[in-house]
C-alpha positions in Angstrom: 31.1 -31.4 4.3 27.5 -31.8 3.4 25.5 -28.5 3.3 21.7 -28.4 3.6 20.1 -26.2 1.0 16.5 -25.0 0.8 14.5 -25.4 -2.4 14.9 -22.7 -5.0 12.5 -19.8 -5.2 11.2 -20.8 -8.6 9.6 -23.9 -7.1 6.9 -21.9 -5.4 3.4 -22.6 -6.6 2.6 -20.1 -9.3 -0.9 -18.6 -9.6 -2.2 -15.4 -11.1 -2.2 -13.5 -7.8 1.5 -14.2 -7.1 3.8 -11.8 -8.9 6.0 -13.5 -11.5 9.7 -13.0 -10.5 12.4 -11.9 -12.8 15.8 -13.6 -12.8 17.3 -11.0 -10.4 14.3 -11.1 -8.1 14.5 -14.8 -7.8 18.2 -14.5 -7.1 17.5 -12.1 -4.2 14.9 -14.4 -2.7 17.2 -17.4 -3.0 20.0 -15.4 -1.3 17.8 -14.4 1.6 16.4 -17.9 2.1 19.9 -19.3 2.2 21.0 -16.5 4.5 18.2 -17.3 7.0 19.2 -20.9 6.9 22.9 -20.0 7.5 21.9 -17.7 10.5 19.9 -20.5 12.1 22.3 -23.4 11.5 25.8 -21.9 11.2 25.8 -18.7 13.2 23.7 -19.7 16.2 26.1 -22.2 17.7 28.4 -19.3 18.3 25.7 -17.6 20.4 25.4 -20.8 22.5 29.1 -21.0 23.0 29.3 -17.3 24.0 26.6 -17.8 26.6 28.1 -20.9 28.2 31.7 -19.7 28.1 31.4 -16.0 28.7 28.0 -14.5 29.5 26.8 -17.1 32.0 30.1 -17.3 34.0 30.2 -13.5 34.2 26.7 -13.4 35.5 27.4 -16.2 38.0 30.5 -14.3 39.2 28.5 -11.2 39.8 25.3 -12.6 41.2 26.4 -15.9 42.8 23.9 -17.9 40.7 23.1 -18.7 37.0 20.6 -16.5 35.1 17.1 -17.6 36.1 14.9 -15.9 33.4 15.0 -15.1 29.7 15.3 -11.4 30.7 18.4 -12.1 32.7 19.9 -14.2 29.9 19.3 -11.4 27.5 20.9 -8.8 29.7 23.9 -11.1 30.3 24.5 -11.9 26.7 23.9 -8.4 25.2 27.6 -7.4 25.4 28.8 -10.5 23.6 29.8 -9.8 20.0 28.6 -13.3 18.8 25.1 -12.4 20.0 25.2 -8.9 18.6 26.2 -10.1 15.2 23.7 -13.0 15.1 20.8 -10.8 16.3 21.6 -7.9 14.1 22.1 -10.1 11.1 18.8 -11.9 11.8 16.9 -8.7 12.1 18.6 -7.1 9.1 17.7 -10.1 6.9 14.1 -9.9 8.0 14.0 -6.2 7.2 15.6 -6.8 3.8 13.1 -9.5 3.1 10.3 -6.9 3.6 12.0 -4.4 1.4 12.7 -6.8 -1.4 9.1 -8.2 -1.2 7.4 -4.9 -1.2 9.6 -3.7 -4.1 8.8 -6.9 -6.0 5.0 -6.4 -5.4 4.7 -2.7 -6.1 6.4 -3.0 -9.5 3.3 -5.0 -10.5 0.6 -3.7 -8.1 -1.8 -2.2 -10.7 -2.1 -5.5 -12.6 -2.4 -7.5 -9.4 -5.2 -5.3 -8.1 -7.0 -5.5 -11.4 -6.7 -9.3 -11.4 -8.1 -9.5 -7.9 -11.0 -7.2 -8.7 -11.8 -9.4 -11.7 -11.7 -12.6 -9.6 -13.7 -11.1 -6.7 -16.4 -9.1 -8.5 -19.9 -10.2 -7.6 -18.8 -13.0 -5.3 -21.0 -13.8 -2.3 -18.0 -15.5 -0.6 -16.1 -12.3 -0.1 -17.7 -10.2 2.6 -15.9 -7.0 3.5 -17.1 -4.6 6.2 -15.3 -1.2 6.4 -16.8 -0.6 9.9 -14.6 -3.3 11.5 -12.2 -1.8 14.0 -8.6 -3.0 13.9 -7.6 -4.3 17.4 -4.8 -2.5 19.1 -2.6 -5.6 19.2 -2.6 -5.3 15.4 -2.9 -1.6 14.8 0.1 -0.7 17.0 2.5 -3.2 15.7 4.2 -3.8 12.3 4.1 -7.6 12.6 7.3 -9.3 11.5 8.6 -5.7 10.8 6.2 -5.6 7.8 5.4 -1.9 7.3 1.7 -1.4 8.0 1.2 -5.0 9.1 -1.5 -7.0 7.4 -4.3 -4.5 7.3 -3.0 -1.2 6.0 -4.3 -0.1 2.6 -2.0 2.3 0.6 -4.1 2.0 -2.6 -7.8 1.5 -3.4 -8.7 -2.2 -3.3 -5.2 -2.9 -2.0 -3.7 -6.4 -1.8 0.0 -5.4 -1.5 0.4 -6.7 2.1 -0.7 -10.3 1.4 1.1 -10.4 -2.0 4.3 -9.3 -0.2 3.7 -11.9 2.6 3.3 -14.8 0.2 6.1 -13.7 -2.1 8.6 -13.3 0.7 7.4 -15.9 3.3 9.5 -18.4 1.4 12.7 -16.6 2.4 11.8 -16.5 6.2 11.3 -20.2 6.4 13.6 -21.2 3.6 10.9 -22.9 1.6 10.0 -25.0 4.6 6.3 -24.5 4.5 6.0 -25.9 0.9 5.4 -24.3 -2.5 1.9 -23.1 -1.3 3.1 -21.8 2.1 0.5 -24.1 3.6 2.5 -26.5 5.8 0.5 -25.8 8.9 -2.9 -26.4 7.2 -1.7 -29.5 5.5 -0.4 -30.9 8.7 -3.6 -30.1 10.6 -5.7 -31.6 7.9 -3.7 -34.8 7.9 -3.8 -35.1 11.7 -7.6 -34.6 11.6 -8.0 -37.3 9.0 -5.7 -39.7 10.8 -7.2 -39.2 14.3 -10.8 -38.7 13.3 -11.4 -40.6 10.1 -15.2 -40.4 10.4 -15.3 -36.7 11.1 -17.6 -34.9 8.6 -17.9 -31.3 9.6 -20.6 -29.1 8.1 -19.1 -25.8 9.1 -15.5 -24.9 9.9 -14.3 -21.5 11.1 -10.6 -20.4 10.8 -10.0 -17.5 13.3 -7.5 -15.0 12.1 -7.0 -16.9 8.9 -5.6 -14.0 6.9 -5.5 -14.9 3.2 -6.4 -18.5 3.9 -3.0 -20.1 3.1 -3.5 -22.7 5.8 -7.3 -22.7 5.4 -7.3 -24.1 1.9 -5.9 -27.5 2.8 -8.6 -27.9 5.4 -11.2 -26.9 2.9 -9.9 -29.3 0.4 -9.8 -32.1 3.0 -13.5 -31.4 3.7 -15.0 -30.3 0.4 -18.6 -30.7 1.7 -18.1 -28.3 4.6 -18.8 -24.6 4.6 -15.5 -23.0 5.6 -15.1 -19.5 7.0 -11.9 -17.4 7.1 -12.4 -14.7 9.7 -9.9 -11.8 9.7 -9.9 -8.0 10.3 -7.6 -7.2 7.3 -9.5 -6.4 4.0 -6.3 -6.7 1.8 -5.7 -10.3 3.1 -9.3 -11.3 2.4 -9.4 -9.8 -1.1 -6.2 -11.6 -2.0 -7.2 -14.8 -0.3 -10.6 -15.0 -2.0 -9.0 -14.4 -5.5 -6.3 -16.9 -4.7 -8.7 -19.6 -3.6 -10.8 -19.0 -6.7 -7.7 -19.3 -8.9 -6.8 -22.6 -7.1 -10.3 -24.0 -7.6 -11.3 -24.1 -3.9 -14.9 -22.9 -3.8 -16.2 -23.7 -0.4 -14.5 -20.9 1.6 -16.2 -17.7 2.8 -13.8 -14.8 3.5 -15.4 -12.6 6.2 -14.0 -9.4 7.5 -14.6 -9.3 11.2 -12.8 -9.5 14.6 -12.7 -13.2 15.4 -13.4 -12.3 19.0 -16.8 -10.8 18.2 -17.7 -12.2 14.7 -21.4 -12.4 14.1 -21.8 -16.1 13.3 -24.6 -18.1 14.9 -23.8 -19.8 18.2 -23.7 -23.5 18.3 -23.2 -23.7 14.5 -19.6 -24.9 13.9 -18.3 -28.4 14.0 -14.6 -27.2 14.0 -13.1 -23.9 15.0 -9.4 -23.6 14.4 -6.4 -21.3 14.0 -2.9 -21.5 12.7 -0.2 -19.4 14.3 -2.7 -16.7 15.2 -2.8 -16.5 19.0 0.8 -15.2 19.3 -0.2 -12.1 17.4 -3.0 -11.1 19.8 -3.0 -10.3 23.5 -3.7 -11.9 26.9 -7.2 -10.4 26.9 -7.9 -11.5 23.3 -6.8 -15.1 24.0 -9.3 -15.4 26.7 -12.0 -13.8 24.6 -11.2 -15.9 21.5 -11.3 -19.2 23.5 -14.7 -18.2 24.9 -15.9 -17.3 21.4 -14.8 -20.8 20.2 -16.9 -22.4 22.9 -19.8 -20.2 21.9 -19.5 -21.1 18.2 -19.1 -24.8 18.5 -22.0 -27.3 18.3 -22.2 -29.6 21.3 -19.5 -32.2 20.8 -17.7 -29.8 18.3 -14.0 -29.5 18.3 -11.5 -26.6 18.8 -8.0 -26.9 17.4 -5.2 -24.4 17.5 -1.6 -24.6 16.2 1.0 -22.5 18.0 4.5 -22.7 19.5 4.3 -24.8 22.6 4.4 -22.9 25.9 7.3 -23.4 28.2 7.7 -26.6 30.1 9.2 -26.9 33.6 12.4 -28.2 32.0 12.7 -25.3 29.5 16.0 -23.6 30.4 16.4 -19.9 30.7 18.6 -19.8 27.7 16.0 -21.6 25.6 13.4 -19.2 26.8 15.6 -16.3 25.8 16.2 -17.8 22.3 12.5 -18.5 21.7 11.5 -15.1 22.9 13.8 -13.3 20.5 11.0 -12.5 18.1 9.1 -10.8 20.9 11.9 -8.3 21.4 13.3 -7.9 17.9 10.7 -9.1 15.3 7.7 -7.0 16.3 5.8 -9.8 17.9 5.3 -8.4 21.5 2.9 -11.1 22.7 5.1 -14.0 21.7 7.0 -14.1 25.0 3.9 -13.8 27.2 2.0 -16.6 25.3 4.9 -18.9 26.0 4.2 -18.6 29.7 0.5 -19.2 29.6 -1.0 -22.5 30.6 -3.4 -23.3 27.7 -5.2 -26.0 29.6 -6.1 -23.6 32.3 -7.1 -21.0 29.8 -9.4 -23.4 28.0 -11.0 -24.5 31.2 -11.5 -20.8 32.2 -13.2 -20.3 28.8 -15.8 -22.9 29.7 -14.4 -26.2 28.4 -14.4 -29.1 30.7 -10.9 -30.1 31.9 -11.4 -33.7 30.6 -12.2 -32.4 27.1 -9.0 -30.5 26.6 -5.9 -31.8 25.0 -2.4 -31.1 23.7 -1.0 -32.9 20.7 2.0 -33.2 18.5 1.4 -33.9 14.8 4.0 -35.3 12.4 4.9 -32.4 10.1 3.8 -32.9 6.5 6.9 -31.5 4.6 6.6 -33.7 1.6 6.2 -32.1 -1.8 6.8 -33.6 -5.3 7.5 -30.0 -6.6 10.7 -29.7 -4.5 13.9 -31.2 -5.8 15.3 -34.3 -4.0 18.3 -32.4 -2.7 16.3 -29.7 -1.0 16.2 -29.8 2.8 14.0 -28.2 5.4 16.3 -25.6 7.0 15.2 -22.3 8.5 16.1 -19.5 10.9 14.2 -21.5 13.6 16.3 -24.7 13.2 18.2 -24.0 16.4 15.0 -23.7 18.4 13.7 -27.1 17.2 17.1 -28.7 17.9 17.0 -27.5 21.6 13.6 -29.1 22.0 14.9 -32.4 20.5 17.6 -32.6 23.2 15.6 -31.4 26.1 13.9 -33.6 28.7 10.2 -33.5 28.0 7.8 -34.2 30.8 4.9 -33.7 28.5 5.4 -36.1 25.6 2.7 -34.4 23.5 5.1 -31.5 23.0 7.9 -33.8 22.0 8.7 -32.9 18.4 6.3 -32.4 15.5 3.8 -29.6 15.2 2.3 -28.5 18.5 -1.5 -28.1 18.8 -4.0 -27.6 21.6 -7.7 -27.8 21.7 -10.9 -29.1 23.3 -14.3 -30.6 22.7 -17.4 -28.8 23.6 -19.5 -30.7 26.1 -22.4 -32.5 24.4 -25.8 -31.4 25.7 
């Protein structure tokens, strides 16, 4: 039987801000990556079988109907050992990934902080502001069960959170985002180049861009643009600026601010974007962020956001339950709510004209010469993607690929 294997950990792009792994540390990362792939590809079918053969019939017998919501599916399947094992294993692997990553980073933290300070000193492109308040949707959650989330500082000039994120992100996605963990940014950049070949933005703003993993491919695609990463987390920005400098990308400003209220001139950006940011905010913040996008864009400017697609009319209750798992067990409480929001309605409510809004599916750019030929794209989310492949899709723009939504600001 053919077994899909992720690329080995030593194929990650190495730069001076990324801790160098020992043999045993690489082995741990490889084990966790393969375990995540196993959970998504080998264990999950048992959950589906347990639902169809046990949980769903039991619910139907008691209620005279099938489960109608993700909550009802969850309550019905909770007693099933297959679900309990899969869910506990999935969470335990995520918690172990954080433990291993933090141990990995803190063994080297003094040298990493010193290197970042050396790279960042005197730069006008790193703009920190200690007065920035951390929004509640960040401060009250350890996102991805990462202790302290992205913003907590346990040492002066701390960069441990982003170093841990980049070091261990590979295990969560089994290397699927590429050696630079920038799959989303590369895909967005390629889509922009393919669909708008004459687009020449002067200013680009990445909202909630963190350490700029997905910003750098955009900045490299448009080297003449002034690119901003806006984020509330100082450790992410310190690390991101040093990382960008190390990689030779010199047109990115790292600004500490709340993206919803950032002090950048209105009508000044040709492109405002985000990559997997909205699901870590809140209903109120989504509305405010979309309004801020409209405010920042020049007339005719473009807004583009990558996220998981919201639920379609054909999305089954079981699929909703599976896709909402992270909201209940992986410290991403807004994940489930975002799935139910109509992004077109939200963009119109934020001031964009209905005819200017769009949803799109971009072919995912998974190619990389640094990965061996036998490596495959496998991850703990494989089962979710497979469900979308087999579902009826009344909206073809959500049919496979990477989902994005956006709008153009009305030209004056």
